[in-house]
PyMOL commands that place a pseudoatom at each C-alpha (Angstrom):
pseudoatom trace, name=CA, resn=MET, resi=1, chain=A, elem=C, hetatm=0, pos=[23.769, 167.697, 85.772]
pseudoatom trace, name=CA, resn=ILE, resi=2, chain=A, elem=C, hetatm=0, pos=[22.697, 165.367, 88.572]
pseudoatom trace, name=CA, resn=ASP, resi=3, chain=A, elem=C, hetatm=0, pos=[19.819, 165.690, 91.013]
pseudoatom trace, name=CA, resn=GLY, resi=4, chain=A, elem=C, hetatm=0, pos=[19.040, 164.848, 94.616]
pseudoatom trace, name=CA, resn=ARG, resi=5, chain=A, elem=C, hetatm=0, pos=[17.645, 161.409, 93.722]
pseudoatom trace, name=CA, resn=GLN, resi=6, chain=A, elem=C, hetatm=0, pos=[20.866, 160.391, 92.041]
pseudoatom trace, name=CA, resn=ILE, resi=7, chain=A, elem=C, hetatm=0, pos=[22.967, 161.585, 94.952]
pseudoatom trace, name=CA, resn=ARG, resi=8, chain=A, elem=C, hetatm=0, pos=[20.754, 159.640, 97.397]
pseudoatom trace, name=CA, resn=MET, resi=9, chain=A, elem=C, hetatm=0, pos=[20.960, 156.529, 95.192]
pseudoatom trace, name=CA, resn=ALA, resi=10, chain=A, elem=C, hetatm=0, pos=[24.727, 156.777, 94.851]
pseudoatom trace, name=CA, resn=ARG, resi=11, chain=A, elem=C, hetatm=0, pos=[25.282, 157.317, 98.551]
pseudoatom trace, name=CA, resn=ALA, resi=12, chain=A, elem=C, hetatm=0, pos=[23.007, 154.375, 99.400]
pseudoatom trace, name=CA, resn=ALA, resi=13, chain=A, elem=C, hetatm=0, pos=[24.767, 152.128, 96.870]
pseudoatom trace, name=CA, resn=LEU, resi=14, chain=A, elem=C, hetatm=0, pos=[28.102, 152.914, 98.509]
pseudoatom trace, name=CA, resn=ARG, resi=15, chain=A, elem=C, hetatm=0, pos=[26.602, 152.645, 101.988]
pseudoatom trace, name=CA, resn=TRP, resi=16, chain=A, elem=C, hetatm=0, pos=[27.991, 156.070, 102.853]
pseudoatom trace, name=CA, resn=THR, resi=17, chain=A, elem=C, hetatm=0, pos=[26.480, 158.298, 105.494]
pseudoatom trace, name=CA, resn=ILE, resi=18, chain=A, elem=C, hetatm=0, pos=[25.857, 161.939, 104.743]
pseudoatom trace, name=CA, resn=GLN, resi=19, chain=A, elem=C, hetatm=0, pos=[28.846, 162.729, 106.949]
pseudoatom trace, name=CA, resn=GLU, resi=20, chain=A, elem=C, hetatm=0, pos=[31.112, 160.413, 104.914]
pseudoatom trace, name=CA, resn=LEU, resi=21, chain=A, elem=C, hetatm=0, pos=[30.077, 162.035, 101.644]
pseudoatom trace, name=CA, resn=ALA, resi=22, chain=A, elem=C, hetatm=0, pos=[30.451, 165.486, 103.197]
pseudoatom trace, name=CA, resn=PHE, resi=23, chain=A, elem=C, hetatm=0, pos=[34.020, 164.665, 104.235]
pseudoatom trace, name=CA, resn=LYS, resi=24, chain=A, elem=C, hetatm=0, pos=[35.000, 163.115, 100.894]
pseudoatom trace, name=CA, resn=ALA, resi=25, chain=A, elem=C, hetatm=0, pos=[33.482, 165.967, 98.873]
pseudoatom trace, name=CA, resn=ASP, resi=26, chain=A, elem=C, hetatm=0, pos=[34.498, 168.738, 101.299]
pseudoatom trace, name=CA, resn=VAL, resi=27, chain=A, elem=C, hetatm=0, pos=[30.881, 169.913, 101.458]
pseudoatom trace, name=CA, resn=GLY, resi=28, chain=A, elem=C, hetatm=0, pos=[28.762, 170.642, 104.519]
pseudoatom trace, name=CA, resn=ASP, resi=29, chain=A, elem=C, hetatm=0, pos=[26.410, 167.880, 105.639]
pseudoatom trace, name=CA, resn=ARG, resi=30, chain=A, elem=C, hetatm=0, pos=[23.498, 170.335, 105.883]
pseudoatom trace, name=CA, resn=THR, resi=31, chain=A, elem=C, hetatm=0, pos=[24.089, 171.225, 102.234]
pseudoatom trace, name=CA, resn=ILE, resi=32, chain=A, elem=C, hetatm=0, pos=[23.878, 167.562, 101.239]
pseudoatom trace, name=CA, resn=LYS, resi=33, chain=A, elem=C, hetatm=0, pos=[20.659, 167.120, 103.241]
pseudoatom trace, name=CA, resn=ARG, resi=34, chain=A, elem=C, hetatm=0, pos=[19.154, 170.133, 101.452]
pseudoatom trace, name=CA, resn=ILE, resi=35, chain=A, elem=C, hetatm=0, pos=[20.175, 168.869, 98.004]
pseudoatom trace, name=CA, resn=GLU, resi=36, chain=A, elem=C, hetatm=0, pos=[18.957, 165.318, 98.676]
pseudoatom trace, name=CA, resn=ALA, resi=37, chain=A, elem=C, hetatm=0, pos=[15.589, 166.584, 99.934]
pseudoatom trace, name=CA, resn=VAL, resi=38, chain=A, elem=C, hetatm=0, pos=[14.384, 167.410, 96.412]
pseudoatom trace, name=CA, resn=ASP, resi=39, chain=A, elem=C, hetatm=0, pos=[14.024, 165.164, 93.377]
pseudoatom trace, name=CA, resn=GLN, resi=40, chain=A, elem=C, hetatm=0, pos=[14.953, 167.723, 90.774]
pseudoatom trace, name=CA, resn=VAL, resi=41, chain=A, elem=C, hetatm=0, pos=[18.019, 169.750, 89.965]
pseudoatom trace, name=CA, resn=GLU, resi=42, chain=A, elem=C, hetatm=0, pos=[18.649, 171.833, 93.038]
pseudoatom trace, name=CA, resn=ALA, resi=43, chain=A, elem=C, hetatm=0, pos=[19.611, 175.464, 92.716]
pseudoatom trace, name=CA, resn=ALA, resi=44, chain=A, elem=C, hetatm=0, pos=[22.852, 174.635, 94.493]
pseudoatom trace, name=CA, resn=ASN, resi=45, chain=A, elem=C, hetatm=0, pos=[26.204, 176.101, 93.729]
pseudoatom trace, name=CA, resn=LEU, resi=46, chain=A, elem=C, hetatm=0, pos=[27.580, 174.306, 90.665]
pseudoatom trace, name=CA, resn=ASN, resi=47, chain=A, elem=C, hetatm=0, pos=[30.919, 173.873, 92.423]
pseudoatom trace, name=CA, resn=THR, resi=48, chain=A, elem=C, hetatm=0, pos=[29.120, 171.999, 95.226]
pseudoatom trace, name=CA, resn=ILE, resi=49, chain=A, elem=C, hetatm=0, pos=[27.388, 169.680, 92.759]
pseudoatom trace, name=CA, resn=TYR, resi=50, chain=A, elem=C, hetatm=0, pos=[30.711, 169.107, 90.988]
pseudoatom trace, name=CA, resn=ARG, resi=51, chain=A, elem=C, hetatm=0, pos=[32.416, 168.174, 94.284]
pseudoatom trace, name=CA, resn=LEU, resi=52, chain=A, elem=C, hetatm=0, pos=[29.658, 165.712, 95.184]
pseudoatom trace, name=CA, resn=LYS, resi=53, chain=A, elem=C, hetatm=0, pos=[29.643, 164.201, 91.709]
pseudoatom trace, name=CA, resn=SER, resi=54, chain=A, elem=C, hetatm=0, pos=[33.438, 163.874, 91.643]
pseudoatom trace, name=CA, resn=ALA, resi=55, chain=A, elem=C, hetatm=0, pos=[33.600, 162.184, 95.063]
pseudoatom trace, name=CA, resn=LEU, resi=56, chain=A, elem=C, hetatm=0, pos=[30.916, 159.682, 94.096]
pseudoatom trace, name=CA, resn=GLU, resi=57, chain=A, elem=C, hetatm=0, pos=[32.454, 158.983, 90.697]
pseudoatom trace, name=CA, resn=ALA, resi=58, chain=A, elem=C, hetatm=0, pos=[35.854, 158.403, 92.323]
pseudoatom trace, name=CA, resn=ALA, resi=59, chain=A, elem=C, hetatm=0, pos=[34.186, 155.663, 94.387]
pseudoatom trace, name=CA, resn=GLY, resi=60, chain=A, elem=C, hetatm=0, pos=[32.878, 153.947, 91.244]
pseudoatom trace, name=CA, resn=ILE, resi=61, chain=A, elem=C, hetatm=0, pos=[29.500, 155.545, 90.612]
pseudoatom trace, name=CA, resn=GLU, resi=62, chain=A, elem=C, hetatm=0, pos=[28.485, 156.468, 87.068]
pseudoatom trace, name=CA, resn=PHE, resi=63, chain=A, elem=C, hetatm=0, pos=[25.567, 158.842, 86.676]
pseudoatom trace, name=CA, resn=ILE, resi=64, chain=A, elem=C, hetatm=0, pos=[23.242, 157.919, 83.823]
pseudoatom trace, name=CA, resn=GLY, resi=65, chain=A, elem=C, hetatm=0, pos=[20.234, 159.546, 82.250]
pseudoatom trace, name=CA, resn=ALA, resi=66, chain=A, elem=C, hetatm=0, pos=[19.291, 163.122, 82.918]
pseudoatom trace, name=CA, resn=PRO, resi=67, chain=A, elem=C, hetatm=0, pos=[17.248, 164.637, 85.733]
pseudoatom trace, name=CA, resn=ASN, resi=68, chain=A, elem=C, hetatm=0, pos=[14.241, 164.875, 83.419]
pseudoatom trace, name=CA, resn=ASP, resi=69, chain=A, elem=C, hetatm=0, pos=[14.861, 161.621, 81.510]
pseudoatom trace, name=CA, resn=ALA, resi=70, chain=A, elem=C, hetatm=0, pos=[15.389, 158.374, 83.465]
pseudoatom trace, name=CA, resn=PRO, resi=71, chain=A, elem=C, hetatm=0, pos=[17.927, 159.577, 86.041]
pseudoatom trace, name=CA, resn=GLY, resi=72, chain=A, elem=C, hetatm=0, pos=[19.909, 156.836, 87.709]
pseudoatom trace, name=CA, resn=ILE, resi=73, chain=A, elem=C, hetatm=0, pos=[23.290, 155.434, 88.574]
pseudoatom trace, name=CA, resn=ARG, resi=74, chain=A, elem=C, hetatm=0, pos=[25.503, 152.557, 87.517]
pseudoatom trace, name=CA, resn=ILE, resi=75, chain=A, elem=C, hetatm=0, pos=[27.831, 150.986, 90.083]
pseudoatom trace, name=CA, resn=HIS, resi=76, chain=A, elem=C, hetatm=0, pos=[31.352, 150.094, 88.985]
pseudoatom trace, name=CA, resn=ALA, resi=77, chain=A, elem=C, hetatm=0, pos=[32.906, 149.419, 92.400]
pseudoatom trace, name=CA, resn=GLN, resi=78, chain=A, elem=C, hetatm=0, pos=[30.730, 147.341, 94.677]
pseudoatom trace, name=CA, resn=GLY, resi=79, chain=A, elem=C, hetatm=0, pos=[30.506, 148.507, 98.252]
pseudoatom trace, name=CA, resn=GLY, resi=80, chain=A, elem=C, hetatm=0, pos=[32.717, 151.561, 97.900]
pseudoatom trace, name=CA, resn=ASP, resi=81, chain=A, elem=C, hetatm=0, pos=[35.571, 152.266, 100.312]
pseudoatom trace, name=CA, resn=ARG, resi=82, chain=A, elem=C, hetatm=0, pos=[34.190, 150.174, 103.154]
pseudoatom trace, name=CA, resn=ASP, resi=83, chain=A, elem=C, hetatm=0, pos=[34.734, 146.874, 101.336]
pseudoatom trace, name=CA, resn=LYS, resi=84, chain=A, elem=C, hetatm=0, pos=[38.298, 147.854, 100.429]
pseudoatom trace, name=CA, resn=GLU, resi=85, chain=A, elem=C, hetatm=0, pos=[39.117, 148.221, 104.125]
pseudoatom trace, name=CA, resn=ARG, resi=86, chain=A, elem=C, hetatm=0, pos=[37.923, 144.705, 104.997]
for i in range(1, 86): cmd.bond("trace and resi %d" % i, "trace and resi %d" % (i + 1))
show_as sticks, trace
zoom trace
């Protein structure tokens, strides 16, 4: 399971806006804002969390730790999609 902190970190590492993540994960931007607003596991639909996690992992993010034990990310693709377009 991932939490709002990890999603914020991953999105920042990729330099994605909320709207970019929403598009790539096929999730509403208001949903992402709600999930990112808390630092613990959000009571969000598990399918929503899976979509967000999958979109971020596809861009090279690895989620490490657990929400209650050193949550974080590891970056495998620097810059995400934006650098690939340059």
